[in-house]
Structure formats: structure tokens, C-alpha cells
N, C-alpha and C positions, 0 to 999 in steps of 0.2 A: 652344725657337722659332729659327726662322732669323733670322740677322742683318738687319737692313734693309740692302737693297741697290737701287742704281740703276744702269740701263743706259742709255746716252745715244748718239743718232746712229741714222741710218737702218739700220744694221748690225745692230743689237741687235734689231731686231722689223721683220718685213714683215707685212703686212696684207692677205692674199688675201680675197677675197670666198667666202662671207659671214662667216667666222669668222677671227680673226686665229690666228696661229701663235704660239706661246710658246716662248722659248729654253729652253736646258737649265738645268735648276736651278728650273724654275717649278713650280706654276703660278703666272703673273704678272698684275697687275691695273695697268691703265693708269691713272695720275691725272691725266695731261695728254694730249691729243691734238690731232691737228690740223696738224702742222707736222713737222720733222725732229729735234726735241728732244724726242721723247716719253719722260716718265718711268715706268719700270715699279716696283713694289714686289711682293714675294712675297705671296700670299696665304695665311692661317693661319687655322684653324678655333679658333684662341684668341682671346679677346676682349682679352686682356692686351696691353698697350702695352711696349715694351722699356724696363725701368728705370724704369716709371712704375706706382704701384697706384693703381688707380681703385675708390673704393669704390662700392658700389651705391647708387643714389639713395635718399633718405630718404624713407619713405612719409608720405602728409600726413596730418595729424591726423584723428581720428576725429571727424566734424560733431555738433554738438550738435544735438538735435532741435529742428526750427524755424528752423536757422541754414541759409544757403545757403554753399556754396564754389563758387570757380571756380578753376582750376589757372593761367589766365593770359588774356590778353588774345587775343580771336579775331576781330577786326575789328568787332564790335559791343558793345552796351552789356552790360557785366557786373559794373558798380558798384564796380570798384575799380581802383586803379594797378596793373600787372603789376608793379611792384618789391616788393610785398607781396602774394605769390600766395596764401596760404593763410590769410589773415585770415577771419572770417565775413563773407559778403557778404549784401546784402539782395537779394531777388527783383527783377528788372525791373519798371519801372512799368507800371501796366494803361494801354491806351491810352483816349482820352477815350471815354466811353459816352453818347450822346446821348439814348437811351431811359432811362438812370437819371437823366440830368438833369432830364428832364420828370417824373419820378416825384417826384423831388426838389422842384421847381418846385411841383408840387401840395401838398407837404407844408408848404412854405414859404407858400403861401396860406392852408393850413389854420391855420398858427401865427398869422398877421395876424388871422384871424377870431377865433380863440380869446381872444387878449390884448385884443381890442376889446371884449370882454363883461366884461373886468375894471374896477370903478369908479376905479381909479386909474392905468390905464394910460397916460394923458397924462403922468404924473407919474413913473411908476416904469419901471423898465429891466427886462423879462423875457428869459429865454433859453431855448432847447432847442438839442438837437442833433439830426441825422439821423445813423441809423446805418445800416449793411448787415448782414443776418446771413447765415449760412452760404450760403443757397439764392439769395442775391442780392436779397431783399426788403429795401426802406427801412421804416424805422419813425421816428416822431419821440416824443422824451421829452416829457414834460408840461410846459408852460411854468413856470417857476419865477420868482419876483424875484430878481435878480441882486444879489449882494452883492460883486461884484468879484473873486471867484476862483472854480475849480472844485474839485470835491472830489477829493482825492488818491486815493481808492479810486472805480474806476469802477462798483462795484455799488452805489454810493448814487444813480447814476443809471440804474440798471438794466442794466448792460452788463458783459461779463466782462473787456473790454479796450478801451481807448480808440482802439486802432488802427481799429477798425469805423468809426469817424466819417468820414463824408462831407460833412457840412455844419453851419455854425454859424448858429442863428438869434438872432437878438434885435432889439429894437425902441429907439429913441432917443425919450425922453420929449419932449414939446413944450413943457414947462415946466420949469424947474430952481428950485430954493430957493438964494437967494442974499440974504444980509444979513437972512434973517428974511421974505423976501418971494418969491413966485413969478413969474418972468419968463421971457418966451420964450426958448427954447434958441438960441444962438448958432450952433449947428452941429446939424443934422439928420441928414445923410447920413453915409458912413462918413468916418473920420479915422485919424491916426496910430496912436491907442490900438487900435483894431479890428484893425490889420493887426500890431501888436504880439503880440495875443493869438491870431492865426492863426499867425503865425511861432511862437510857443511850441507850440501844436499840431503842427504839422509837425515841429518840430525834435525833439521830445520824445515822440511817440507813433507816428511811423512810418505817417503818413497815406498815403492813395492819392492823391498831389499831382495828377493828371491829372484827378481827378473830385471833388476837394474845392473846395467853395464857401462864400463868407459871403453871407448874406441878411439884409438890414436892412428893417425895417418902420418906417415914418415917415410919418404924417398920412394913414393909410388906403392907402399904397402899399407896395410891396415892392421893392427893387432886388437885383440878384444881381451877385455880383463873384467870378470864377473865380480860384483862386489861380493856376493856370497860365498866366494873363494877368498877373498882379500879383505875383508871387513876389519880384521885383527892386525892388518900390517902397519908398520911404523909410519908415520906421516912425515917423519924429518926428510928433508930435502938432499936425499942421495942422488948420486947422478948415473944411476943405472937401474935396470929393473930385474937385477938376476934373482932377487927373492921375491917377485911377485910373480904371481900364477897366471900364464896367459891362458885364455879359453881355450880348450879342446876342440870348441865345435862352432869355430867362425866357418859359416857355410853359406855365402851369399849367392843369391839365386836359387837356392835349393826349396824345396817344396816339402809337405809334410805327408 
């Protein structure tokens, strides 16, 4: 390979139109132009730099089925910091789906009606989940008495994986047992413990966050709280929902 050479000054090269002339010893490649100090280097068909060994780039690892890889930032969402370009990535979030939300609202209303038929619903908390099948259809699990935790195995609720869940449904009892007596509940609507539960689902099960909602039944009504509107809400156990943003589009039975 030729040694690197530089020619400086107007006499080293003239630039007649439309193509530049190349001085003896070329071909030459201008790496700076636009003045009297044009710098020229000899072209070479070799990719080798003088005195430097440049190893070929390492190929990325083979993706694990079901995981997403992205070689770098391209100006949009790609789910990772470009300083770690080959870590497994999550798919980009789905946009909010208003039609799906209406169908979920209808199932939430069905949940309210089902638990109202249970003789102990005023004193017992029940829960269900809304989940999405591969075709986009929504389904609700049967309401069951809530014991404070969800099964570790999703098949116990009839699901193959919890990432299908798009809605959590539960009621708050109107009466609670304190010191052996049933007394009116001090909080009826959503509170910090509910957000702790929602955060656990989002953190551990890769939910579709733009289409994930909490539905709460109380005193014959249902309120919807979209995660996308409340994801940064404190999860301390406050006794009211004054700073929670209730969904403005709870419309059970509506069609798109």
C-alpha cells in the first residue's frame, strides 16, 4: 500500500469543470476542499489503514425467540439506551385503543353485576382480570374472593401468561370487620394499596401499559383508572382518590 502523502497549495491540484485533474502519483481523493489548502490522500483499493489492524466488527448475538433486539438509537422509541446496543429489548408500546377500552368497560360492568348477586359482596372483596387473546378479543375471568395475592401460575386463572392482562377488576366492600364488629368502610374508592398492586403487575408481567386499566366497583358503581394517566402516582396507602385521575371514557355497552 502507498504511503500517506499530502499535497498542499493551489499548484498541487487544479479543479477544471466538471472533473478535477489528478496530479502524478494518483489517483487522489480530496478530504478538504473549498480553499487554497486542499488536502489530498491517495486512493487505495485496500481497507487496511497504515500501521493499524482493524478487526472486523463482531456480529450481534442470536436473538432468543420472543425477544427483540435493536442495534442502536434511530431517533424514535427503541426501548433501550444506545450504550448497551445488544441487550434484549421489549417491543414498542401499543397505542391507546379506544375501541378495546369500550369492550373492557363492558366487561367491567358485567363484573359489577355478577358480584352484586353474591350474598356477601358488601363485606367481601372479589377480583377478576380482563385479558386479550391472540385475535384481540377480550375476556374476563370469573370473579373469585380475593385473599390478598394472585396465583404465581397464570394457568390457575385460565391464562397461559399474565402479559395478556389489560384490566384488573375488584370491588371494595362497603363494610369491614373491626374489633369484632362490622362498620362502614373508611375508604371506598381507589387508594395506595390498589396502585401498589397495579405497579406489581406492570413491573413483573410486561403489560400493555397504554391499554391497561384498573376498574373498581363500589356501591353499585364502577370507576376506571387508566394506568397511562396514573403511572407516576404515589403508592402510599392513602384513604382517598382525590389525586388519582379517573378515566373520562368509561362507556360500557358502547360500540366503535
